[in-house]
C-alpha positions, 0 to 999 in steps of 0.5 A: 795212566798206566804209561805214566805209572809205568815210567814214574816208578823206575824213575823214582827208583833211580832217583832214590838209588842215586841219593843212596849212593851219594849218601854212602860215598859221603864222609860219616858224620864226625863229632869234631875234632880235638886238640890234645894237652898233655899234663905232667907225668903223674905215674902209671894207671895200671899194673901197680897197687890200688893206692899207686894208681894214677888218675884224672878224675874230673874236669870243671867248665873252667878247664880245671883237672883234678886226680891222683898222682903217685910220683912222690914217696906218698900218693897225693892229690892235684889240681891241673889248669892250663894257667897255673899248671900242676899243683900238688896236695898232701893229705894234712889230716892223716900225715904219710897217708894217700890223698886223692881228689875226685870231683871239682865244681865250678867254683874250684871246691873239691870232694875226695878221699884221704885214707878211708875218709871223705874229704873237702877241699877249697881255697879258703878252708883248706883240706877238711874231713867230712863227718859220717853219720853215727854207726858208719865210716871208712867212706869217700866223697865223690861228687860236688855240685856247684852249690858246694853239695857233696855226695859219696859213700859210707860203710857200717863197720867191717865194710858189711853194708854200703850207703849213699850219703850226701852232705849239704853246703854246711857240711852236715851229712845225711844217708840217702834214701834206700830203694824198696827191696834193695838194702844197699846203695852207692853214689857215682856222681851229682848233677848241678841241678841237685840230682844224684845218680848211683846205684841200689843193690843187695849184692853189689856184683848181682843185682844192680840197678841204676837210680836217680835221687832227685833234688825234690826228694824223689827217686826213681830207678832205671832198667837194663836193656831187654835180656839183660839183668843189671843197670849201673848209672855213672853220670847225669845232666841237668836235663835229667838224662842219665848215662851208665851201662847195662849188664848182661846175664854173665855179668861180663858184657856191658853195654853203654846206655842213655835214659832220658827224663822219662826213664826210656833207655837208649843203647849207644852203640859200640866201637867196631870189633869191641865186646862191651862198653860203658858211658862215664859221663854226659854233659849239658849238650847231651855229649857222652864219653866213656870206654870200650873194651874187648873181653878177655884182654886187659886195658891195651884194648881199651879205647875212649869213645864219644857219642852224640845224637848227631854222629853216634859213637866215635873213637876218640883217637880218630878225632884228635890233632897233635897226638904224639907218635906212639900214643894211643888213648885208652879211656875217657872219663869226664867231659865238661859243658864246653866239651873238653875231655879228660883221658888216659893213654899209653905211650908205646915208645916211652912205655909210660902212661900218659894223661891229658885233656881234649879240647874241641876245635871251634871253626 
């Protein structure tokens, strides 16, 4: 028995060492590869005034993209699709003022904002202003689900108090409940199951807490990572998973996080060499996209990431086929249930912002 044990342990160790060597030489698991589709030029995303910034804001499951174009004299909204190309929309409610489309559902209905007013758009109704409760105004509509229910944010006079708000399919407004101990709230997005994700706070820069308003009328909050002091919720999927970020006591370091249906938190990790990151969106397959950044530098050092349970976190620049020479992707904003991702980047040759769609390559 002693001879058997004495011989068996070294053999077992050698086998284990061989397996670990093979695994270390194997290529890392990747989330997949993507094809790059560049949108027409819509303007610069950074380095200009707030209302003159160009954005790609959301993508639905049909691949329609909405956002904000600033190439015209008056900033305008757009809808882009591979089949129809770019379609531009002016603010017909407030002529000569900006318009921004912020979200689009699978029916093509849109939530957005004019100049400090919440708006809804559909092919049938055209652009219409959404009413806000008495005593509130100057808000915006940021999310819309497939039932046509809209969510957003509204303010008391002078922007003193912020409140999360929803509109039902008949466009009737309702302030969402406040979390006990918090006097203000804001919405980030809505899930197609009727849930709404956002934040509760007394002072937005000091005591944020991620919250989920559930379709059944309940409400729950999500704690930050151990040692951190704040949490921010950005996106949710029908599984009840929520993504966003946890904030350290200095307020400078964000950590991309995922909360499961039970409220348990998971840190998603970060790209090598980056100080912090945030998770912007999650789809029904639990794929997460977001932005990594370096402390003390500008958007030139931002990088877009994708996280999956299988592959972990990866720089999307490493996964894209057909990216033009000189283009570096910087930020990822949304992912649909087909796995398509909308991104912003910069062309160092032309010295222009670029925006596009990443489409998964299927085997």
